[in-house]
Every structure is written in structure tokens, then in C-alpha cells.
C-alpha positions in Angstrom: -30.0 -3.8 6.7 -26.7 -3.3 8.0 -26.1 -0.5 10.3 -24.1 2.5 8.9 -22.4 4.3 12.1 -21.7 8.0 11.8 -18.7 9.0 10.1 -18.4 6.3 7.6 -19.9 3.0 6.2 -20.0 0.1 8.3 -17.1 -1.5 10.0 -15.9 -5.1 9.6 -17.1 -5.5 13.1 -20.4 -4.1 12.2 -20.8 -6.4 8.9 -19.7 -9.6 11.0 -22.5 -8.9 13.4 -25.0 -8.3 11.2 -24.0 -11.4 8.8 -24.2 -13.5 12.3 -27.9 -12.1 12.4 -28.7 -13.5 9.2 -27.9 -10.7 6.5 -26.6 -12.1 3.4 -25.8 -8.8 2.0 -23.4 -7.9 5.1 -21.4 -11.0 4.0 -21.2 -10.2 0.8 -20.0 -6.8 1.5 -17.7 -8.2 4.1 -15.9 -10.8 1.5 -16.2 -8.1 -1.2 -14.1 -5.9 1.0 -11.4 -8.4 1.7 -11.2 -10.4 -1.5 -8.0 -8.8 -2.8 -6.3 -9.7 0.7 -7.4 -13.2 0.3 -6.5 -13.7 -3.1 -2.9 -12.2 -2.7 -2.6 -15.0 0.1 -3.5 -17.6 -2.1 -1.1 -16.1 -5.2 1.5 -16.2 -2.6 0.7 -19.7 -1.7 -0.1 -21.5 -5.1 1.0 -18.8 -7.7 -1.2 -17.0 -10.2 -3.6 -19.3 -12.0 -6.8 -20.8 -11.4 -6.0 -22.7 -8.3 -5.7 -19.3 -6.4 -8.9 -18.2 -7.6 -10.6 -21.5 -6.4 -8.8 -21.4 -3.2 -10.5 -17.9 -2.7 -13.8 -19.6 -3.6 -13.4 -22.6 -1.3 -12.5 -19.9 1.5 -16.1 -18.1 0.6 -17.7 -21.4 1.2 -16.2 -21.6 4.4 -17.0 -18.3 5.7 -20.6 -18.8 4.4 -20.6 -21.9 6.8 -18.5 -20.7 9.7 -19.2 -16.8 10.3 -21.5 -17.5 13.1 -18.1 -19.0 14.8 -16.2 -15.8 14.9 -15.6 -14.8 18.1 -13.9 -11.6 17.5 -15.3 -9.7 14.9 -12.5 -7.3 15.1 -10.2 -9.6 13.7 -12.4 -11.0 10.7 -9.5 -10.0 8.1 -6.8 -12.1 9.6 -9.4 -15.2 10.2 -10.4 -15.0 6.5 -6.8 -14.9 5.5 -6.1 -18.0 7.9 -8.9 -19.8 6.1 -7.5 -19.3 2.9 -4.2 -20.2 4.2 -5.6 -23.5 5.2 -7.4 -24.2 2.0 -4.3 -23.4 0.0 -2.1 -26.0 2.3 -4.7 -28.7 1.5 -4.6 -28.2 -2.2 -0.6 -28.1 -2.0 -0.6 -31.5 0.2 -2.4 -33.5 -2.8 -4.0 -35.8 -0.3 -7.6 -36.5 -0.2 -8.0 -38.0 3.1 -11.2 -38.5 4.8 -10.0 -37.3 8.3 -6.5 -35.7 7.6 -8.2 -33.2 4.9 -7.6 -29.8 6.4 -10.1 -28.3 4.0 -12.8 -30.8 5.0 -11.8 -30.2 8.6 -12.6 -26.5 8.1 -15.7 -27.1 6.7 -17.5 -29.7 8.8 -18.8 -28.9 12.1 -16.9 -29.9 15.4 -20.2 -31.6 16.6 -21.1 -34.9 16.1 -24.0 -33.7 13.8 -22.6 -31.6 10.6 -25.5 -30.1 10.1 -25.7 -28.8 13.8 -23.4 -25.4 13.1 -25.5 -24.8 10.0 -28.6 -25.1 12.1 -27.6 -22.6 14.7 -26.8 -19.7 12.3 -29.4 -17.7 10.6 -27.9 -17.8 7.3 -29.0 -21.2 6.8 -32.2 -20.7 5.0 -30.3 -18.4 2.7 -27.6 -21.4 2.0 -30.0 -23.5 1.1 -32.0 -21.5 -1.0 -28.6 -20.7 -2.8 -28.1 -24.4 -3.0 -31.5 -25.0 -4.6 -30.7 -22.8 -7.5 -28.0 -25.1 -8.8 -28.2 -28.0 -11.0 -29.0 -31.7 -9.2 -25.5 -32.8 -10.3 -23.8 -30.0 -8.9 -25.8 -29.8 -5.7 -25.5 -33.5 -4.9 -21.5 -33.1 -5.1 -21.2 -29.8 -2.8 -23.9 -31.3 -0.2 -21.8 -34.4 0.0 -18.7 -32.5 0.4 -19.6 -29.9 2.9 -22.6 -31.3 4.6 -21.9 -34.8 5.1 -19.4 -37.5 6.0 -18.6 -38.3 2.6 -15.9 -35.8 2.1 -13.4 -37.4 0.1 -13.3 -37.1 -3.9 -12.8 -40.8 -4.1 -16.2 -41.6 -2.2 -18.3 -38.8 -3.6 -17.3 -40.3 -7.2 -18.2 -43.6 -6.1 -21.5 -42.3 -4.5 -22.0 -40.4 -7.9 -20.9 -43.0 -10.2 -18.8 -40.6 -12.1 -14.7 -40.3 -12.1 -12.7 -38.2 -9.7 -12.1 -35.6 -12.6 -15.8 -35.2 -12.9 -16.5 -34.7 -9.2 -13.5 -32.2 -9.3 -14.9 -30.0 -12.1 -18.7 -30.3 -10.7 -17.1 -29.0 -7.3 -15.1 -26.1 -8.8 -18.4 -25.2 -10.5 -20.4 -25.3 -8.1 -18.5 -23.4 -5.4 -17.8 -20.7 -8.1 -21.7 -20.1 -8.4 -22.2 -20.3 -4.6 -19.3 -17.8 -4.3 -20.9 -15.9 -6.9 -24.5 -16.0 -5.1 -22.8 -14.8 -1.9 -20.9 -11.5 -3.6 -24.1 -10.5 -5.3 -26.5 -11.4 -2.2 -29.7 -12.3 -2.3 -32.8 -10.9 -0.3 -35.7 -13.2 -1.5 -37.9 -14.9 0.8 -36.3 -18.3 1.6 -38.0 -21.5 3.0 -37.1 -22.5 6.4 -34.4 -25.3 6.1 -34.3 -26.1 10.0 -38.1 -27.0 10.0 -37.4 -28.9 6.5 -34.5 -30.8 8.0 -36.5 -31.8 11.2 -39.3 -33.1 9.2 -37.2 -35.1 7.1 -35.3 -36.4 10.2 -38.4 -37.3 11.8 -39.6 -39.2 8.5 -36.2 -41.2 8.4 -36.7 -42.1 11.9 -40.1 -43.2 11.3 -39.5 -45.1 8.3 -36.7 -46.7 9.9 -38.2 -47.6 13.1 -41.4 -49.2 11.1 -38.8 -51.8 9.5 -37.5 -52.6 12.8 -40.8 -53.4 14.6 -41.5 -55.4 11.0 -44.0 -53.2 9.6 -42.7 -53.2 6.0 -45.7 -51.7 4.9 -45.1 -48.2 6.4 -41.4 -48.7 5.4 -42.1 -49.2 1.6 -44.7 -46.4 1.6 -41.3 -44.1 1.5 -40.1 -45.5 -1.6 -42.0 -45.0 -4.8 -43.3 -48.2 -6.6 -41.4 -47.4 -9.8 -38.1 -46.4 -7.6 -34.9 -46.7 -9.4 -32.1 -48.0 -7.6 -28.2 -47.7 -7.8 -26.3 -50.1 -5.7 -22.4 -49.9 -4.4 -21.3 -52.6 -7.5 -22.7 -50.5 -10.1 -25.7 -52.6 -10.9 -29.4 -51.0 -11.0 -32.7 -52.3 -9.9 -36.5 -50.9 -10.7 -39.3 -51.3 -8.2 -38.8 -51.1 -4.3 -38.1 -55.0 -3.5 -34.7 -54.6 -3.5 -34.5 -52.1 -1.3 -37.1 -54.1 1.4 -35.0 -57.3 0.7 -31.7 -55.5 1.8 -33.2 -54.3 4.8 -35.2 -57.6 5.9 -31.7 -59.6 5.2 -29.8 -56.8 7.9 -32.6 -57.2 10.1 -32.8 -60.9 10.1 -28.7 -60.7 10.6 -29.1 -58.6 13.7 -27.6 -55.7 12.3 -28.7 -52.5 14.4 -29.2 -49.2 11.8 -28.5 -46.0 14.0 -29.4 -42.6 12.0 -26.7 -40.0 12.5 -27.2 -37.4 10.1 -30.0 -36.2 7.5 -29.5 -33.4 5.0 -32.6 -32.2 3.3 -33.2 -30.0 0.1 -36.5 -29.6 -1.7 -36.1 -32.5 -3.6 -32.9 -34.2 -2.0 -32.6 -36.1 1.0 -29.6 -38.0 2.6 -29.3 -40.1 5.1 -26.2 -41.2 7.0 -26.4 -44.4 8.9 -24.2 -46.1 11.5 -24.3 -49.9 10.8 -23.7 -52.1 14.0 -23.3 -55.8 13.2 -24.3 -58.6 15.7 -21.2 -59.9 17.6 -21.0 -63.1 16.3 -21.0 -61.6 12.5 -19.0 -58.5 13.0 -18.2 -58.0 9.2 -21.7 -58.8 8.1 -22.4 -55.3 6.9 -19.7 -52.2 6.3 -19.4 -50.0 9.5 -21.9 -47.2 7.7 -24.0 -46.5 4.8 -25.3 -43.3 3.1 -28.5 -43.3 1.2 -29.0 -40.3 -1.5 -32.7 -40.0 -2.3 -34.0 -37.9 -4.9 -37.6 -37.2 -4.3 -40.9 -36.8 -6.1 -44.0 -35.9 -4.1 -42.3 -36.7 -1.0 -41.2 -40.4 -1.8 -37.8 -41.4 -3.1 -38.0 -41.8 -6.6 -34.5 -42.5 -7.2 -31.8 -43.7 -4.7 -28.0 -44.6 -4.7 -26.5 -46.6 -1.8 -23.1 -46.0 -0.8 -21.0 -47.9 2.1 -18.5 -46.5 4.1 -15.4 -48.0 3.8 -13.5 -49.7 6.9 -10.3 -47.9 8.4 -8.2 -50.4 6.7 -9.6 -50.0 3.2 -9.5 -46.3 3.9 -5.5 -46.6 4.3 -5.1 -48.8 1.3 -7.0 -46.4 -1.1 -5.0 -43.5 0.5 -1.5 -45.2 -0.1 
């Protein structure tokens, strides 16, 4: 529990250190203490209304992910208000660009693996416990937005097969529920998300390595025989033959698959893969792929493939 010093309640610095040590109750108390000031900043920049409330919820998610990066616990108040200002500026800019979105930049880790920052923080298990309480639809948009490279509303809409407006509404509801959970805190035992992610990463590497060796039996074992596949052009398939066929064609063409990130939940796994084309066929595949796997009994029961846009396509989409 949070240590209360003599002469009064815990200081901001006490709460920051406790939160960095993994106490969700400390983070909840810290955010409750500063919520009025955070809302005041949001109202100043966005005016009264739901946008200001949404900005504070976004800032809460940022704090949840990044509290471990606070170097000066005494200055957490200005840090939280700066987070709110960045969120508000992102909303006012009305741009949803993959690299220039200030909110996405604030949420994502600067390290190559977006999950590394979360893995370094003791709050990670609570984060994943809270995410597991969301419905699958809400959890998926939140995980894509904040834990993968699929950060733009358009890309998330493409992955989920829904309109952008639906993505916005689902994100708003998911952020609201997560923010409420932080403020309410939770002290239940949580699964070890670091171990789960590590195990899922090993499984992904083993599955892809087996395919590279031509061991399609081991590769196929990951996918349920009754797999439901959703593909970039909007069509569906049933069974695992199409997945096997796609991989075989890539391998025959000399395409290399490099796993760059794995996001793991109880019944959800996301693979982010860099696709390296052969020199004589540089446009055989897009630069990257994201596989969303919904699991049942450790096997992919449903999957969706999303291809990252090339830089020229991203610029055209943003125009």
C-alpha cells in the first residue's frame, strides 16, 4: 500500500513512486487528485463539452502507460497537464497521420518494440487485466491504437472491417471504461502479462520458422482446422488452406518474414511482421503485415490480415 508520511497524506512524489512500483491504487489517487486541473486545461483548449472529457480520458491512458517514464516525481502535475495539452492539440489538428499524430507519439514507446515500455513497468499486469474486462470489439481497437503500429483510424477501420465512425465510438467507450477502472483501482491478482507475451512470441517465432524450413505441418498446427479468415479485400475463407497457400506463395517468391512485435491477451494475439521482398521483385508484397488472431484453446480460430500501406499510399490517404 502507499506509505503515508507523518503530518499528512502522501505527496505527489510518494504516489508516483508507488505507482511506478506497481500500485494501481496510487495511480488512481494521483489522477483523481489532478483531474480538475487536467480538465481545466482541456476546457481551455477545446471548450466545454465531450471533447474535453475525452481528452482527459486519453491523458489517463497515457499516464497509465507512461508513468514509469516520469523522472521527476515532484513535477508530475505539470507532466500530466502537458499530456493533456498534447492530446488536445492532436484533436484540434484534425489529422490522423501515422507518424505525425502527437497522441500516437505520446502513447507509443520510443523503443523499436512498442511493448517494451509496458513490459518494463510493474503496472503491466494490471493493464492487461483491465483490458481483458472489455468486450472483444472494444479491446481490439484499444490494443491496435495503443500497442501496435496500426494507429490511424483508417487503418484500424480496415483491420476491423468497420467504418471510421465506429472506430471512434469504440475507442471512446474503451478509453472511458479503462479510465474509470484506473480511478476505481483494482487489487485483485493478475496474470503475468510479460510471461504470456514471451510465450506467444516464442510460439510465433516457432510457427514462422517452421514455415521457412518447409515444415508446413508445424505451421498448420497453430491454425484451427475450422479457421475463419478475413482478408484485405474484404473476402472470407474457412479452413486453413488459404493461410497455408499465402505463406507458400510468399516463400516461393523469396519473401522474408521478420517478426517485429507481438501483442498478447488471454484470447487475442497480434503479430506485426516486416515483409522483405526479393531484389528482383521489390513490390511482390507490401512492406508489412499485421495478423490479428482470436484464439480458442491456444489455436487461431479467427484471423484477419492487414497490409501496411507503402509511404506513397499513406500520403495519398492523408491528402
